[in-house]
C-alpha positions as CSV (number, residue, x, y, z in Angstrom):
1,M,-4.7,-5.7,-94.1
2,L,-5.7,-4.1,-90.8
3,V,-3.7,-2.3,-88.2
4,A,-4.5,-5.1,-85.8
5,D,-2.9,-7.6,-88.2
6,L,0.3,-5.5,-88.4
7,L,0.5,-5.2,-84.6
8,T,0.6,-9.0,-84.3
9,L,4.0,-8.9,-86.1
10,K,5.5,-6.5,-83.6
11,S,6.5,-6.7,-79.9
12,A,3.6,-6.0,-77.6
13,R,5.8,-3.7,-75.5
14,V,5.4,0.0,-76.3
15,P,8.0,2.4,-74.8
16,T,6.5,5.5,-73.3
17,I,7.8,8.5,-71.4
18,R,6.1,10.9,-68.9
19,M,5.7,14.5,-70.0
20,T,7.7,15.7,-67.0
21,E,10.8,13.7,-68.0
22,T,13.7,15.6,-69.7
23,V,14.4,15.7,-73.4
24,E,17.7,14.1,-72.6
25,M,15.9,11.1,-71.0
26,A,13.7,10.9,-74.1
27,A,16.8,11.0,-76.4
28,T,18.3,8.2,-74.3
29,L,15.1,6.1,-74.6
30,L,15.0,6.6,-78.4
31,N,18.6,5.5,-78.7
32,R,18.3,2.6,-76.3
33,E,15.2,1.2,-77.8
34,R,16.3,2.0,-81.4
35,I,13.1,3.8,-82.2
36,G,12.3,7.0,-83.9
37,A,9.5,8.3,-81.6
38,V,8.1,7.7,-78.1
39,V,4.6,8.2,-76.9
40,V,4.2,10.8,-74.2
41,K,1.9,10.2,-71.3
42,D,0.6,12.6,-68.6
43,A,2.2,12.9,-65.2
44,C,-0.9,13.0,-63.1
45,G,-1.2,10.2,-60.6
46,S,-4.9,9.5,-61.2
47,E,-4.7,9.6,-65.0
48,G,-1.1,8.7,-65.6
49,D,-1.9,6.6,-68.6
50,T,-3.5,9.3,-70.8
51,V,-1.6,9.8,-74.1
52,V,-0.9,13.5,-74.5
53,G,1.6,13.6,-77.4
54,I,4.5,12.1,-79.2
55,F,8.2,13.0,-79.1
56,S,10.2,12.1,-82.2
57,E,13.8,12.4,-83.4
58,R,12.5,15.3,-85.5
59,D,11.4,17.1,-82.3
60,L,14.8,16.5,-80.8
61,V,16.7,17.9,-83.8
62,R,14.4,21.0,-83.9
63,A,14.9,21.6,-80.2
64,I,18.6,21.4,-80.4
65,A,18.7,23.6,-83.5
66,D,16.4,26.2,-81.9
67,R,17.6,26.2,-78.3
68,G,20.9,24.5,-78.4
69,I,22.2,21.9,-76.0
70,A,20.2,23.5,-73.1
71,S,17.1,22.0,-74.6
72,L,18.2,18.6,-73.3
73,R,17.2,19.8,-69.8
74,A,13.7,20.9,-70.8
75,P,10.7,18.7,-70.0
76,V,9.4,16.7,-72.9
77,A,6.1,18.5,-72.5
78,E,7.7,21.7,-73.9
79,L,8.9,20.1,-77.1
80,M,6.6,17.2,-77.9
81,S,4.1,17.2,-80.7
82,R,0.7,17.7,-79.1
83,N,-1.4,17.5,-82.3
84,M,-0.8,13.8,-82.3
85,I,-2.3,11.8,-85.2
86,S,-3.4,8.3,-84.3
87,C,-5.1,5.3,-85.8
88,A,-7.3,2.5,-84.6
89,M,-7.0,-1.3,-84.7
90,Q,-9.7,-1.5,-87.4
91,D,-8.1,1.0,-89.7
92,T,-6.5,-0.4,-92.9
93,V,-2.8,-0.1,-93.8
94,D,-3.9,2.1,-96.8
95,H,-5.6,4.5,-94.3
96,V,-2.4,4.6,-92.1
97,R,-0.2,5.2,-95.2
98,A,-2.6,8.1,-96.2
99,L,-2.5,9.6,-92.7
100,M,1.3,9.5,-92.6
101,D,1.5,11.1,-96.0
102,E,-1.1,13.8,-95.3
103,H,0.3,14.8,-91.9
104,H,4.0,14.3,-92.7
105,V,4.5,11.9,-89.8
106,R,6.4,8.6,-89.6
107,H,4.8,7.2,-86.4
108,L,1.2,6.7,-85.4
109,P,0.1,5.6,-81.9
110,V,-2.7,3.0,-82.1
111,L,-5.5,3.7,-79.7
112,Q,-8.3,1.4,-78.7
113,D,-11.0,2.9,-76.3
114,H,-8.6,5.8,-75.7
115,Q,-5.9,3.4,-74.5
116,L,-2.5,3.0,-76.2
117,V,-2.1,-0.5,-77.7
118,G,0.8,0.0,-80.0
119,V,2.7,2.3,-82.4
120,L,3.0,1.9,-86.1
121,S,6.0,3.4,-88.0
122,I,6.5,4.0,-91.6
123,R,9.0,1.1,-91.5
124,D,6.1,-1.2,-90.4
125,V,4.1,0.0,-93.4
126,L,7.0,-0.4,-95.8
127,A,7.7,-3.9,-94.5
128,H,4.1,-4.8,-95.2
129,D,4.4,-3.4,-98.7
130,V,7.6,-5.4,-99.4
131,R,5.9,-8.6,-98.2
132,L,3.0,-8.0,-100.5
133,A,5.3,-7.3,-103.4
134,A,7.3,-10.5,-102.7
135,R,4.1,-12.5,-102.7
136,A,2.9,-10.9,-105.9
137,S,6.2,-11.6,-107.6
138,A,6.2,-15.2,-106.5
139,T,2.7,-15.6,-107.8
140,L,3.6,-14.0,-111.2
141,G,6.7,-16.2,-111.3
142,S,4.6,-19.3,-110.8
143,V,2.1,-18.2,-113.5
144,A,4.9,-17.5,-115.9
145,A,6.6,-20.8,-115.2
146,G,3.3,-22.6,-115.9
147,M,2.9,-20.8,-119.2
148,Q,6.4,-21.8,-120.3
149,A,6.0,-25.5,-119.4
150,P,6.3,-27.7,-122.5
151,A,3.1,-29.0,-123.8
152,P,2.6,-32.7,-123.2
153,S,3.5,-34.9,-126.1
154,L,0.7,-36.6,-128.0
155,S,2.5,-39.7,-129.2
156,S,0.3,-42.5,-130.4
């Protein structure tokens, strides 16, 4: 299955935040949207749609642990992950899983022609895996039921 296929199962809306917004605003957005990460875009008027990083719950926890509650007033740009790992629409789910594992991330922005088109989370990947396992189980159950069916009688 491709990333494009997984994105069709999700809302087309992708919450983002500007890099000049506060960490408190980012935390509010994460909570309100019930998401684990938000894509950060630049603040420049002419190129305001350029993805510059990602801010996650992990970044929030680290900021509070390192700087205390004052970190909530800092701009997202100071604490976001700039080495953002992303994927493309034509990537496979297996590739996405490998990227998440290799880079220890749980969210991947999906970019097409340098434009943000979605975000995949580990939850999306796991839901895909569960659907595959359920289909495989149902198929095996059907095969097993067919093998256990009584043989037709050959009465003359």
